C-alpha positions as CSV (number, residue, x, y, z in Angstrom):
1,M,-12.7,-20.9,3.3
2,N,-12.9,-17.3,2.3
3,E,-13.3,-16.4,6.0
4,I,-10.0,-18.0,6.8
5,A,-8.3,-16.1,3.9
6,T,-9.7,-12.8,5.1
7,I,-8.5,-13.4,8.7
8,I,-5.0,-14.3,7.4
9,E,-4.8,-11.0,5.4
10,D,-6.0,-8.9,8.4
11,V,-3.7,-10.6,11.0
12,A,-0.6,-11.0,8.9
13,E,-0.4,-7.5,7.6
14,E,-1.1,-6.0,11.0
15,Q,1.3,-8.2,13.1
16,I,4.3,-9.1,10.9
17,S,5.9,-5.8,11.5
18,V,6.1,-6.2,15.3
19,I,7.5,-9.7,15.3
20,N,11.2,-8.7,15.1
21,L,10.7,-6.9,18.5
22,E,9.1,-10.0,20.0
23,H,11.9,-12.2,18.6
24,E,14.6,-10.0,20.1
25,S,12.9,-10.0,23.5
26,H,12.4,-13.8,23.4
27,Q,16.0,-14.2,22.3
28,A,17.2,-12.1,25.2
29,K,15.2,-14.2,27.7
30,G,16.8,-17.4,26.3
31,I,20.4,-16.4,27.0
32,Q,21.8,-18.3,29.9
33,S,25.2,-19.0,31.3
34,L,27.0,-22.2,30.3
35,P,28.3,-24.8,32.8
36,Q,32.1,-24.7,33.7
37,V,34.5,-27.5,34.6
38,N,35.0,-27.6,38.3
39,L,36.4,-30.0,40.9
40,H,33.0,-31.3,41.9
41,I,32.2,-32.4,38.3
42,V,35.6,-34.0,37.8
43,K,35.3,-36.0,41.1
44,D,31.7,-37.0,40.2
45,V,32.7,-38.3,36.8
46,C,35.7,-40.2,38.2
47,T,33.6,-41.8,40.9
48,K,31.0,-43.0,38.4
49,L,33.8,-44.5,36.2
50,D,35.2,-46.3,39.3
51,K,31.8,-47.8,40.0
52,E,31.2,-49.0,36.4
53,I,31.5,-52.8,36.2
54,S,32.7,-52.7,32.6
55,F,35.4,-50.1,33.3
56,P,38.9,-51.8,33.1
57,V,40.4,-52.7,36.5
58,Q,43.9,-51.3,35.6
59,F,42.2,-47.9,35.0
60,K,40.4,-48.0,38.3
61,H,43.8,-48.3,40.1
62,E,45.1,-45.3,38.1
63,L,42.0,-43.3,39.3
64,Q,43.1,-43.6,42.9
65,N,46.4,-41.8,42.3
66,I,45.1,-38.8,40.3
67,D,45.4,-35.3,41.7
68,Y,41.8,-34.0,41.1
69,D,42.7,-30.4,41.5
70,K,45.4,-30.6,38.7
71,L,43.0,-32.7,36.6
72,A,40.3,-30.1,36.8
73,D,42.8,-27.4,35.8
74,S,44.0,-29.5,32.8
75,L,40.3,-29.9,31.6
76,M,39.5,-26.2,31.6
77,F,39.8,-26.2,27.8
78,L,36.5,-28.0,27.7
79,N,34.7,-24.7,28.7
80,G,35.6,-23.2,25.3
81,C,34.0,-26.1,23.4
82,L,30.4,-25.3,24.5
83,V,28.3,-23.0,22.4
84,T,25.5,-20.7,23.6
85,K,22.3,-22.6,23.9
86,S,19.6,-21.8,21.3
87,R,16.2,-23.2,20.4
88,F,18.0,-25.7,18.1
89,V,19.5,-28.1,20.7
90,S,20.7,-30.6,18.1
91,S,22.6,-27.8,16.3
92,C,24.3,-26.7,19.6
93,T,25.2,-30.3,20.5
94,E,26.7,-31.0,17.1
95,R,28.8,-27.8,17.1
96,A,30.0,-28.4,20.7
97,W,31.2,-31.9,19.8
98,K,33.0,-30.7,16.8
99,N,34.8,-28.1,19.0
100,Y,35.6,-30.8,21.5
101,Y,37.4,-33.1,18.9
102,R,39.5,-30.2,17.6
103,S,40.3,-28.9,21.1
104,Y,41.2,-32.3,22.6
105,I,43.8,-33.0,19.9
106,I,45.5,-29.7,20.9
107,N,45.2,-30.0,24.7
108,M,45.4,-33.8,25.3
109,G,49.1,-33.4,26.4
110,L,48.0,-31.3,29.4
111,V,45.6,-34.0,30.6
112,K,48.2,-36.8,30.0
113,E,50.7,-35.0,32.2
114,V,48.2,-35.4,35.1
115,V,46.7,-38.8,34.3
116,K,49.9,-40.4,32.9
117,C,47.8,-43.0,30.9
118,Q,46.8,-41.9,27.3
119,Q,43.7,-44.1,27.2
120,L,42.4,-43.0,30.7
121,S,43.0,-39.3,29.9
122,A,40.9,-39.6,26.8
123,W,38.2,-41.5,28.6
124,I,38.0,-39.0,31.5
125,S,38.0,-36.0,29.0
126,L,35.2,-37.6,27.1
127,K,33.0,-38.3,30.1
128,V,33.6,-34.9,31.7
129,F,32.5,-33.3,28.4
130,E,29.4,-35.5,28.2
131,H,28.5,-34.3,31.7
132,L,28.9,-30.6,30.5
133,I,26.7,-31.3,27.5
134,I,23.9,-32.7,29.6
135,L,24.2,-29.7,32.0
136,A,24.2,-27.2,29.1
137,Y,21.6,-28.7,26.7
138,G,19.7,-31.2,28.8
139,N,19.8,-34.9,28.8
140,K,19.3,-36.9,25.6
141,M,16.5,-35.3,23.6
142,E,13.2,-35.8,25.3
143,K,10.9,-37.7,23.1
144,N,7.8,-35.7,22.4
145,V,4.8,-37.9,21.5
146,T,3.2,-36.7,18.4
147,R,-0.6,-36.3,18.4
148,I,-1.1,-35.1,14.8
149,N,-3.1,-38.2,14.0
150,T,-5.9,-36.7,16.2
151,L,-6.4,-33.9,13.7
152,K,-9.1,-34.2,11.2
153,D,-8.4,-34.0,7.4
154,Q,-10.3,-30.7,7.2
155,E,-8.2,-29.2,10.0
156,K,-5.0,-30.4,8.3
157,S,-6.1,-28.9,5.0
158,T,-6.8,-25.5,6.6
159,I,-3.4,-25.6,8.4
160,N,-1.6,-26.3,5.1
161,Y,-3.3,-23.3,3.6
162,I,-2.5,-21.1,6.6
163,G,1.1,-22.3,6.4
164,G,1.5,-21.4,2.8
165,C,0.0,-17.9,3.4
166,I,2.3,-17.3,6.3
167,V,5.5,-18.2,4.4
168,K,4.4,-16.1,1.4
169,K,3.7,-13.1,3.7
170,I,7.1,-13.4,5.4
171,K,8.8,-13.7,2.1
172,R,7.0,-10.6,0.8
173,K,8.0,-8.6,3.9
174,V,11.7,-9.6,3.6
175,M,11.8,-8.7,-0.1
176,R,10.5,-5.2,0.8
177,S,13.3,-4.6,3.2
178,A,16.8,-3.4,2.3
179,K,18.9,-6.0,0.4
180,T,21.5,-7.3,2.7
181,E,23.3,-10.7,3.3
182,T,20.9,-11.4,6.2
183,C,17.9,-10.8,3.9
184,D,19.3,-13.2,1.3
185,K,19.8,-15.9,4.0
186,K,16.2,-15.4,5.2
187,L,14.9,-15.8,1.6
188,Y,17.0,-18.9,1.2
189,C,15.5,-20.4,4.4
190,L,12.0,-19.6,3.2
191,S,12.7,-21.2,-0.2
192,L,13.5,-24.5,1.6
193,L,10.0,-24.5,3.2
194,V,8.0,-24.5,-0.1
195,C,7.5,-27.0,-2.8
196,Q,9.7,-26.5,-5.9
197,S,8.0,-29.1,-8.0
198,Q,4.6,-30.9,-8.3
199,E,6.1,-34.1,-6.8
200,E,6.8,-32.4,-3.5
201,T,3.3,-30.9,-3.1
202,V,1.3,-32.1,-0.2
203,E,-2.3,-33.1,-1.0
204,N,-4.2,-30.1,0.1
205,Q,-7.8,-29.6,-1.0
206,M,-8.3,-26.2,0.4
207,T,-5.2,-24.6,-1.1
208,F,-6.0,-26.3,-4.4
209,L,-9.6,-25.0,-4.4
210,L,-8.6,-21.4,-3.6
211,D,-5.6,-21.3,-5.8
212,R,-5.8,-19.0,-8.8
213,G,-2.1,-19.3,-9.6
214,G,-0.5,-17.4,-6.7
215,L,-0.8,-19.6,-3.6
216,T,2.2,-21.2,-1.9
217,Y,2.3,-25.0,-1.2
218,I,4.4,-25.9,1.8
219,K,6.5,-29.1,2.1
220,S,5.1,-32.0,4.2
221,K,7.7,-31.5,6.9
222,V,6.6,-27.9,7.3
223,A,3.0,-29.1,7.4
224,N,3.8,-31.6,10.2
225,L,5.6,-28.9,12.1
226,L,2.4,-26.8,12.0
227,Y,0.2,-29.8,12.9
228,E,2.3,-30.0,16.1
229,A,1.8,-26.3,16.7
230,E,-2.0,-26.8,16.2
231,T,-2.1,-29.6,18.8
232,T,-0.3,-27.2,21.2
233,F,-2.8,-24.5,20.4
234,Q,-5.8,-26.8,21.1
235,D,-4.2,-27.9,24.4
236,M,-3.9,-24.2,25.5
237,V,-7.3,-23.1,24.3
238,G,-9.4,-26.1,25.2
239,A,-12.9,-25.2,26.2
240,K,-12.1,-21.8,27.5
241,D,-14.7,-19.0,27.1
242,Q,-14.0,-15.8,25.2
243,L,-12.8,-13.8,28.3
244,K,-10.2,-16.4,29.3
245,L,-9.0,-16.8,25.7
246,R,-7.9,-13.2,25.6
247,N,-5.5,-13.9,28.5
248,I,-3.6,-16.6,26.6
249,S,-0.1,-15.2,25.9
250,V,1.6,-15.5,22.5
251,S,4.9,-15.8,24.3
252,D,3.6,-18.8,26.3
253,F,2.5,-20.5,23.0
254,L,5.9,-19.7,21.4
255,Q,7.8,-21.2,24.3
256,K,5.7,-24.3,24.4
257,C,6.3,-24.8,20.6
258,L,10.0,-24.2,21.0
259,D,10.2,-26.7,23.9
260,N,8.8,-29.3,21.5
261,Q,11.8,-31.0,19.9
262,L,9.5,-32.4,17.1
263,I,9.1,-28.8,15.9
264,T,12.6,-27.4,16.4
265,S,14.4,-30.5,15.1
266,A,12.1,-30.7,12.0
267,F,12.8,-27.1,11.2
268,Y,16.5,-27.4,11.8
269,G,16.6,-30.5,9.5
270,L,14.7,-28.7,6.8
271,I,17.1,-25.8,6.6
272,N,20.2,-28.0,6.9
273,D,19.1,-30.1,3.9
274,G,20.1,-27.2,1.8
275,N,23.6,-26.3,0.4
276,K,24.2,-23.1,2.4
277,I,25.1,-22.8,6.1
278,V,22.5,-20.6,8.0
279,N,23.2,-19.5,11.6
280,D,20.8,-20.3,14.4
281,E,19.8,-16.7,14.9
282,I,18.4,-16.3,11.4
283,M,16.7,-19.8,11.5
284,G,15.3,-18.8,14.9
285,E,13.8,-15.6,13.7
286,I,12.1,-17.3,10.8
287,L,10.7,-20.1,13.1
288,D,9.6,-17.6,15.7
289,T,7.8,-15.5,13.0
290,I,6.0,-18.5,11.6
291,I,4.8,-19.7,15.1
292,I,3.7,-16.3,16.2
293,L,1.7,-15.6,13.1
294,F,0.2,-19.0,13.2
295,F,-1.0,-18.4,16.8
296,K,-2.4,-15.0,16.0
297,I,-4.3,-16.2,13.0
298,R,-5.7,-19.2,14.9
299,M,-6.6,-17.0,17.9
300,H,-8.2,-14.4,15.8
301,H,-10.4,-17.1,14.1
302,K,-11.2,-18.7,17.4
303,L,-12.4,-15.5,18.9
304,K,-14.4,-14.6,15.8
305,V,-16.2,-18.0,15.9
306,L,-17.0,-17.4,19.6
307,M,-18.3,-13.9,19.1
308,D,-20.4,-15.1,16.2
309,S,-22.0,-17.8,18.3
310,I,-22.7,-15.2,21.1
311,R,-24.3,-12.8,18.5
312,K,-26.5,-15.7,17.2
313,Q,-27.6,-16.5,20.8
314,E,-28.4,-12.8,21.4
315,N,-30.4,-12.5,18.2
316,K,-32.3,-15.7,19.1
317,S,-33.1,-14.2,22.5
318,R,-34.3,-11.0,20.9
319,K,-36.5,-12.8,18.4
320,E,-38.1,-14.9,21.2
321,K,-38.8,-11.8,23.3
322,S,-40.3,-10.1,20.3
323,L,-42.4,-13.1,19.5
324,R,-43.8,-13.1,23.1
325,K,-44.7,-9.5,22.9
326,K,-46.6,-10.0,19.6
327,L,-48.4,-12.9,21.1
328,K,-49.4,-10.9,24.2
329,S,-50.6,-7.9,22.2
330,S,-52.6,-10.0,19.6
331,H,-54.2,-12.6,22.1
332,P,-53.8,-11.2,25.6
333,T,-56.5,-13.3,27.2
334,E,-55.4,-16.5,25.6
335,T,-51.8,-15.9,26.4
336,N,-52.7,-15.1,30.1
337,N,-54.7,-18.3,30.3
338,I,-51.8,-20.3,28.9
339,E,-49.4,-18.8,31.4
340,T,-51.9,-19.5,34.3
341,E,-52.3,-23.1,33.4
342,T,-48.5,-23.4,33.0
343,N,-48.0,-22.0,36.5
344,K,-50.5,-24.4,38.0
345,I,-48.7,-27.4,36.5
């Protein structure tokens, strides 16, 4: 237990200062262009509507008389409804749909001029925007299968302790920086991750045993988030030797965690349970920092365990060699006879 605590101190203090740079580079990588309404998308949507059995027959006749070029022009307002994709896909989708409902009320007259039928224009607008949503943020959220039940109780206890230490370290770092509105929002985010009362506390034997009044207890949702990160870490590390372990990239681990909707959705839900609105950039920076520190602490510990086992093996080999030398020097004849008999066999 004390070994884990020492590793957290070493890694967290050394690495937390460089995480902002890593976050900025990762954020830059994540920027991608959004899809735009075009003639191909409009035709594709209308063709699918025409083939739907449940689609009203009178609307199918109307589809045959639509000028698709003019329809595409009238739907260009949908481009402004999409928001730049971030790691929180559910957040992007929610905001995009809110933009759509506001924008459609303002621009529905343009679509009706082309389609003529109010109901059909609303239907086409909705379906075209659904198509854009899928292109921008992916199909319906892929269901990641959780494997946290494969973790042992001792592993979960250690992860809870690590999580509490990470949140505390980040909070301390933010409090040391200049007081700004951004810092206040970061501290607010961090406050939503920790238990404010005894009722919220996750049963955590390790934290309880090491606590002398200053340790942080994380909420169960944060613990589950880190359990998911731990299963990702175990998948990446596997049975690799110490040389291959050093080649595992923190950016690869971060990306794998951010691709897991069980992690990003849980974090987004935690922050949005509060009373204040926090933008995705601040939430993303906090989540990135937690994941990166978790990886570095776990990797540091993994390498230390491997190096300790190598040292033990080397010490064992030295002792065996030393013992053979002593045997040879004290009983040379007897030792030679034993070796000769062994060779005959």
